[in-house]
C-alpha positions in Angstrom: -0.7 19.4 -17.1 -0.4 22.0 -14.3 -3.7 22.6 -12.8 -4.6 25.7 -10.4 -3.3 25.8 -7.1 -6.3 28.0 -5.7 -9.5 29.4 -6.6 -8.2 32.3 -8.4 -5.0 32.2 -7.8 -2.6 32.1 -10.8 -0.1 29.4 -11.3 3.3 29.6 -9.6 6.2 30.4 -12.0 8.3 27.8 -14.2 11.6 27.2 -13.6 13.6 30.2 -15.9 14.8 28.1 -19.1 18.2 26.1 -18.5 17.8 26.0 -15.0 16.6 22.7 -13.0 13.2 22.7 -10.8 15.3 22.2 -7.6 11.4 21.8 -5.5 8.2 20.8 -6.8 4.5 21.9 -5.8 2.1 18.7 -5.1 -1.4 20.2 -6.5 -3.3 17.9 -4.6 -6.8 19.0 -3.4 -5.7 23.0 -4.2 -8.8 23.4 -6.7 -11.1 22.8 -3.3 -12.1 25.8 -1.3 -10.5 26.3 2.3 -14.0 24.8 3.9 -13.7 21.7 1.7 -9.9 21.3 2.3 -10.4 21.9 6.3 -13.1 19.4 5.5 -10.7 16.4 4.1 -8.1 17.2 6.3 -10.0 16.5 9.2 -11.1 13.2 7.5 -8.1 12.2 6.3 -6.5 13.1 10.0 -9.1 10.7 11.6 -8.3 8.2 9.4 -4.4 8.3 9.7 -5.0 8.1 13.3 -6.9 5.3 13.4 -4.7 3.2 10.8 -1.7 4.1 12.9 -3.8 2.7 16.5 -5.2 -0.1 14.7 -1.8 -1.5 12.9 -0.6 -0.7 16.6 -2.6 -2.6 18.5 -2.7 -5.3 16.1 1.5 -5.9 16.5 1.0 -5.5 20.0 -1.8 -8.1 20.5 0.3 -10.5 17.9 4.1 -10.2 19.7 2.2 -10.3 23.4 -0.2 -13.4 22.9 1.4 -16.7 22.2 -1.9 -18.2 20.9 -0.9 -15.8 17.8 2.4 -16.7 17.0 2.0 -18.7 14.0 3.2 -17.9 10.1 0.3 -16.6 9.1 0.5 -13.7 12.0 4.0 -13.5 11.6 3.2 -11.8 8.5 0.2 -9.7 9.3 2.1 -8.3 12.2 4.9 -7.5 9.2 1.8 -5.8 6.8 0.5 -3.8 10.3 4.6 -2.7 10.3 4.7 -2.1 6.6 1.2 -0.3 6.3 1.9 2.2 8.7 5.4 3.5 7.1 3.8 3.3 3.5 1.2 5.3 5.1 3.6 7.8 6.9 5.2 8.3 3.9 2.1 9.7 2.3 -0.2 11.2 4.6 2.0 13.5 6.4 2.8 15.5 3.7 -0.7 15.2 2.3 -2.9 17.5 5.5 0.1 19.7 5.3 -0.9 20.5 1.5 -4.4 20.7 2.5 -3.7 23.3 4.8 -1.0 25.0 3.6 -1.6 24.1 -0.7 1.7 26.3 -2.0 4.2 24.9 0.3 6.6 23.5 -2.2 8.5 20.3 -2.0 12.2 19.9 -2.1 13.5 17.9 -4.9 15.3 15.5 -2.8 12.6 15.2 -0.1 10.2 14.2 -3.3 12.5 11.5 -4.4 12.8 10.3 -0.6 9.1 10.1 -0.7 8.6 7.8 -4.1 11.5 5.6 -2.2 10.0 5.2 1.0 6.3 4.5 -1.2 7.4 1.8 -3.7 9.4 0.5 -1.2 7.0 -0.5 1.2 3.9 -0.5 -1.4 6.0 -3.5 -3.4 6.7 -5.0 0.0 3.4 -4.9 1.1 2.1 -7.1 -2.7 4.7 -9.3 -1.6 3.9 -9.4 1.6 0.5 -10.2 0.3 1.3 -13.2 -1.6 3.6 -14.5 1.3 0.3 -14.6 3.0 -1.1 -16.5 0.1 0.9 -19.1 0.4 0.8 -19.4 4.3 -2.9 -20.5 3.7 -2.3 -22.8 0.7 0.4 -24.6 2.9 -2.3 -24.6 6.1 -4.9 -26.3 3.9 -3.5 -28.4 1.4 -1.0 -29.8 3.2 -1.6 -29.4 6.5 0.8 -32.7 7.5 3.2 -30.8 6.4 2.7 -27.3 7.7 4.9 -27.1 10.4 8.1 -28.0 7.7 7.1 -26.1 5.3 6.7 -23.2 7.6 9.6 -23.1 9.4 10.4 -20.1 11.1 13.6 -19.9 8.9 11.6 -20.1 5.7 9.1 -17.4 7.1 12.5 -15.0 7.7 13.6 -15.7 4.5 10.3 -14.9 2.1 9.7 -11.8 4.8 13.6 -11.1 4.1 12.6 -11.2 0.3 9.6 -9.1 -0.3 11.0 -5.6 1.6 14.4 -6.7 -0.8 12.2 -6.7 -3.8 10.3 -3.6 -2.5 14.2 -1.8 -1.7 15.3 -2.8 -5.5 11.8 -1.9 -7.0 12.1 1.5 -5.4 15.9 2.0 -6.6 15.3 1.6 -9.7 12.7 3.3 -10.5 13.7 6.8 -8.2 16.9 6.6 -10.2 15.0 6.4 -13.6 12.5 9.3 -12.7 15.3 11.3 -10.7 17.4 10.8 -13.3 15.5 13.0 -16.0 16.2 16.7 -16.5 13.3 18.9 -14.7 13.1 22.6 -16.2 10.4 23.9 -17.0 7.0 23.0 -15.2 7.1 21.9 -11.4 3.6 21.3 -10.4 2.7 17.9 -10.0 -0.3 17.1 -10.5 -0.9 14.5 -7.6 -1.2 14.9 -3.9 2.5 12.9 -3.9 5.3 11.8 -5.8 4.4 9.4 -7.6 6.0 8.3 -10.8 3.8 9.1 -14.0 2.9 12.5 -12.6 6.2 13.4 -12.1 7.4 11.4 -15.9 4.9 13.8 -17.6 7.0 17.4 -16.0 10.4 15.4 -17.3 11.8 17.7 -20.0 13.0 15.0 -22.3 11.7 11.8 -24.0 10.3 9.6 -20.9 9.8 6.6 -23.1 12.2 4.0 -21.6 10.9 5.3 -18.2 7.4 4.6 -19.2 8.4 1.2 -20.1 10.1 0.4 -16.9 7.4 1.6 -14.7 5.1 -0.6 -16.6 7.6 -3.7 -16.4 7.6 -2.9 -12.5 4.0 -2.6 -12.7 3.3 -5.7 -14.5 6.3 -7.8 -12.1 4.9 -6.0 -8.5 1.1 -6.7 -9.3 0.2 -9.2 -12.2 2.8 -11.7 -11.1 1.5 -11.6 -7.3 -2.2 -11.9 -8.2 -1.3 -14.7 -10.5 0.6 -16.6 -7.4 -2.4 -15.3 -5.0 -5.3 -16.7 -7.8 -3.6 -19.6 -8.0 -3.2 -20.5 -4.2 -6.8 -20.0 -4.1 -7.7 -22.0 -6.9 -6.4 -25.0 -5.0 -7.4 -23.9 -1.4 -10.8 -23.8 -2.9 -10.5 -27.2 -4.1 -9.2 -28.7 -1.3 -12.1 -26.6 1.1 -15.2 -28.4 -1.6 -13.7 -31.6 -0.7 -14.1 -31.2 3.1 -16.6 -33.4 3.7 -18.4 -31.4 7.0 -19.9 -28.0 6.5 -18.5 -27.1 9.9 -15.4 -27.6 8.7 -15.6 -26.0 5.4 -17.2 -22.8 6.6 -14.0 -22.9 9.2 -11.5 -23.2 6.4 -13.2 -20.2 4.7 -13.4 -18.3 7.2 -9.0 -18.1 8.0 -9.1 -17.2 4.4 -11.8 -14.2 4.1 -9.8 -11.8 5.9 -6.9 -11.8 3.2 -8.6 -12.4 0.4 -10.9 -9.3 1.1 -7.7 -6.9 1.9 -5.5 -8.9 -1.2 -9.0 -7.8 -3.5 -9.2 -4.0 -2.6 -5.6 -3.7 -2.3 -4.7 -5.4 -5.7 -7.8 -3.9 -7.4 -7.2 -0.4 -6.6 -3.7 -0.1 -7.7 -4.0 -2.2 -10.7 -6.5 1.1 -11.7 -4.3 3.4 -11.5 -0.6 1.6 -12.8 -2.3 -1.3 -15.5 -4.8 1.1 -17.5 -3.5 2.0 -20.8 -1.8 5.8 -20.6 -4.3 6.4 -23.3 -7.0 6.9 -20.6 -4.9 7.9 -17.8 -6.6 11.0 -15.8 -5.3 12.8 -13.0 -7.8 13.7 -11.3 -9.4 10.0 -11.6 -6.3 8.8 -10.7 -6.2 11.1 -7.4 -9.4 9.6 -6.4 -8.8 6.3 -6.6 -5.0 7.1 -5.2 -6.7 7.7 -1.8 -8.5 4.4 -1.7 -5.4 2.3 -1.5 -3.1 4.8 0.3 -5.7 5.9 3.1 -8.2 3.5 3.3 -6.4 0.4 2.2 -3.7 0.7 5.2 -6.9 1.2 7.8 -8.5 -1.4 6.0 -5.8 -4.2 7.0 -6.4 -3.9 11.3 -10.4 -3.3 11.0 -10.7 -6.6 8.9 -8.3 -8.6 10.5 -10.0 -7.3 14.0 -13.6 -8.2 13.2 -13.7 -10.8 10.8 -10.6 -13.0 12.1 -12.0 -14.8 15.2 -8.4 -15.4 16.8 -7.5 -12.2 17.1 -10.9 -11.4 18.4 -10.2 -13.9 20.8 -6.7 -12.5 21.8 -8.1 -8.9 22.4 -10.7 -10.6 24.5 -8.1 -12.4 26.5 -6.0 -8.3 26.9 -8.5 -7.4 28.2 -8.7 -9.7 31.0 -12.4 -10.6 29.5 -11.1 -14.2 28.4 -9.0 -16.6 30.4 -5.8 -17.0 29.2 -5.9 -20.6 29.1 -8.8 -20.7 26.7 
């Protein structure tokens, strides 16, 4: 339950019997030697800086280019902001842990990290669903698209996504940190997540695990189902387009979104929806690296390399394409 913090080092002492744990130690990658940790630090820092700069470019381009003032890019800019906040909640502490594996995280800071991680993680899931609905409206109901995706409707969708994230985060944080922690304090993860924390509680966590599963189903299965239904109708509509060029253009508008959806939901589902009997802290950490480090970077990369409108906007910003184009 409490893996080694460094090769040959003794684990930190548990809290004395009867006393509450006031700080945790994130195990992270501390079982690796110093050189592998420094190498991981360099790699993750580079990816983090690319994520921040890539998402900043996406938001800036969408704000300044009038060609991108559409519902699709409104949601993309919100997703970029949310992914940035999501990364900032996880990666700086992970980088610190790679260089200083013995540095504890106070209990309130751990709760705050879990809160922001869940808020923006859930927000991302529902923003991807809103983007799927936008593509459905644009392709399946093009004549009514402007009426369906009015500015007020987009704002309500965005507020609902964030509201659901906040509610889920409050419920989960209250559930996890309402438990007593009085023995082990080494979290078998590189950030404060629900399942690793529940493993440390010195109380029955059955109700908490049921709540966690219910939240996972609501946050992952329901949005995935909605996106899947949207794409069933989208593909059926595209296949009815007579022109091959028209079909290609319609598919191109969905390819970027679908790529991000598959990676995002796929990785998160592996960790949060698999049976408890198959849970492995090491495997969970490896998969978590994908959706906490790689997926936030995937958003600007996919939308800048695979999306013609964004590439054209980047060229216009660089002065290499006429503004009237």
